[in-house]
C-alpha positions, 0 to 999 in steps of 0.5 A, spaced: 721 215 946 722 211 953 718 205 950 722 205 944 728 201 947 723 196 951 719 194 945 725 194 940 729 190 945 724 185 946 723 184 939 731 183 938 733 180 944 737 186 947 736 189 954 734 196 953 740 199 955 744 195 950 739 198 945 740 205 947 748 204 947 748 201 940 744 206 937 749 212 940 755 208 939 753 207 932 751 214 931 757 217 934 762 212 930 758 212 923 753 218 923 746 216 920 748 210 917 751 207 924 744 209 927 741 205 922 745 199 922 747 199 930 741 194 932 742 189 926 749 189 928 748 188 935 743 183 934 748 179 930 754 180 935 749 177 941 747 171 937 755 170 936 756 171 943 751 166 945 753 161 941 760 162 943 758 161 950 754 155 949 760 152 946 764 154 951 760 151 956 759 144 952 767 144 952 772 140 956 775 146 958 769 148 962 767 141 965 774 140 967 778 134 967 776 128 970 783 126 972 787 132 974 794 131 974 797 134 980 
């Protein structure tokens, strides 16, 4: 039981605590179906968050203006 979040989290790129939280939250909100769908949904959300974060870091908003107006 202790190694399962480590192994599953390593496979899908989630921290073990995030795996446990996703399974518990999915089970609490949607029951058995939520437990089954929690990790795929969490993985998709993490991919979207990483994509948005990379897009933000490449944006002009993150880099700042070359010539700031005072």
